[in-house]
C-alpha positions as MATLAB code, in Angstrom:
seq = 'MVTSDLFFTARIRETAKLTGTPTEFARSRDELEARLAGSPPDLLILDLTIQGWDYPAIFAALERQEVRAPLLAFTTHVLAKSTQPYHGRCDRVVTKKTFTQELPLILTSGVSPRARAGVRDDIG';
ca = [
       1.822   -6.942    1.110;
       1.317   -6.992   -2.664;
       2.718   -4.516   -4.820;
       5.157   -3.758   -7.102;
       5.643    0.288   -6.626;
       8.818    0.932   -5.212;
       8.158    4.008   -3.702;
       5.147    2.513   -1.575;
       7.548   -0.569   -0.578;
      10.314    1.659    0.861;
       7.783    3.665    2.943;
       6.396    0.491    3.847;
       9.624   -0.899    4.961;
      10.519    2.313    6.902;
       7.296    2.838    8.673;
       7.011   -1.189    9.446;
      10.650   -0.660   11.129;
       9.454    2.199   13.092;
       6.385    0.324   14.511;
       8.154   -2.582   14.890;
       5.958   -4.589   12.573;
       7.399   -7.752   10.495;
       6.542   -7.103    6.699;
       6.905   -9.331    3.375;
       6.622   -8.400   -0.165;
       4.942  -10.313   -2.925;
       5.422   -8.686   -6.433;
       3.473  -11.407   -8.501;
       0.858  -14.018   -7.809;
       3.649  -16.788   -7.756;
       5.262  -14.962   -5.146;
       2.063  -14.322   -3.134;
       1.221  -18.252   -3.354;
       4.888  -19.094   -2.217;
       4.331  -16.830    0.936;
       0.783  -17.721    1.848;
       1.993  -21.367    1.839;
       2.998  -21.215    5.140;
       1.133  -19.902    8.251;
      -1.517  -16.902    7.191;
      -0.198  -13.434    7.663;
      -1.799  -11.454   10.149;
      -3.127   -8.982    7.325;
      -2.785   -9.062    3.528;
      -2.496   -5.718    1.841;
      -3.128   -5.270   -2.038;
      -2.523   -2.466   -4.253;
      -5.210   -2.452   -6.869;
      -3.683    0.236   -9.054;
      -0.769   -1.595  -10.888;
      -1.717   -1.996  -14.498;
      -1.263   -5.071  -16.284;
      -1.576   -7.381  -13.230;
      -4.337  -10.614  -13.039;
      -6.279   -9.371  -10.317;
      -8.806  -12.418  -11.062;
      -6.059  -14.295  -10.642;
      -4.421  -12.895   -7.364;
      -7.840  -13.148   -6.098;
      -8.485  -16.715   -6.766;
      -5.152  -17.382   -5.194;
      -5.984  -15.655   -2.102;
      -9.285  -17.312   -2.144;
      -8.121  -20.700   -2.129;
      -6.746  -20.173    1.276;
      -7.822  -22.293    3.866;
      -7.051  -19.548    6.341;
      -7.438  -15.940    4.940;
      -6.164  -13.183    6.542;
      -8.057   -9.724    6.639;
      -7.449   -8.109    3.242;
      -7.064   -4.478    2.941;
      -6.670   -3.132   -0.561;
      -5.775    0.522   -2.118;
      -6.775    2.285   -5.088;
      -7.079    5.885   -6.107;
     -10.163    8.067   -6.693;
      -9.108    8.330  -10.499;
      -8.928    4.143  -10.325;
     -11.739    3.604   -8.084;
     -14.589    3.080  -10.375;
     -12.259    0.598  -12.630;
     -11.419   -1.539   -9.351;
     -14.912   -1.361   -8.063;
     -15.492   -5.058   -9.324;
     -12.939   -6.083   -6.596;
     -14.014   -3.932   -3.401;
     -16.766   -6.649   -2.373;
     -13.837   -9.237   -2.106;
     -11.545   -7.200    0.091;
     -12.330   -6.528    3.793;
     -11.690   -2.695    3.402;
     -10.494   -0.683    0.556;
      -9.031    2.849    0.579;
      -7.442    5.383   -1.285;
      -3.639    5.524   -1.423;
      -4.158    8.684    0.221;
      -5.782    7.261    3.212;
      -3.539    4.374    3.238;
      -0.557    6.658    3.984;
      -2.422    8.244    6.355;
      -3.275    5.323    8.209;
      -0.061    3.174    7.290;
       1.176    3.038   10.985;
      -2.056    2.460   12.633;
      -2.734   -0.195    9.815;
       0.446   -2.248   10.361;
       0.019   -2.473   14.272;
      -3.527   -2.795   14.422;
      -4.679   -4.579   10.956;
      -8.346   -3.918   10.206;
      -9.599   -0.557   11.315;
     -12.259   -0.229   13.656;
     -14.003    1.130   10.573;
     -14.159   -1.924    8.802;
     -15.397   -4.008   11.854;
     -18.042   -1.729   12.233;
     -18.921   -2.611    8.406;
     -17.611   -0.047    6.927;
     -15.467   -1.907    3.954;
     -14.994    0.988    1.503;
     -13.429    4.268    2.345;
     -13.963    5.669   -1.621;
     -16.966    7.466   -1.847;
];
């Protein structure tokens, strides 16, 4: 999970604990690269709402991986247009609302059936 939002971090940690899903968090590109240096995770979750982050560098770091885990990103309806250039580099993009609603399923099942069926972007 790549985010610096403390509220979401706490919520995700609690949901992960309840579902028995191990999670790791990275708050920067450097932390992400360090965590990816070992075995790849089952799922990467990326917060596209943090102002000032170098998303091109984050995506470059992800794309350098030999084996890339499925990537789920979340944004807001307000930021959907500005984050649009990154949506195609993700396996699925959802709103924060959808992410919150589906969090237990996301943590236990990874990429959703909608993404497997070719629905890459829940933002419309």
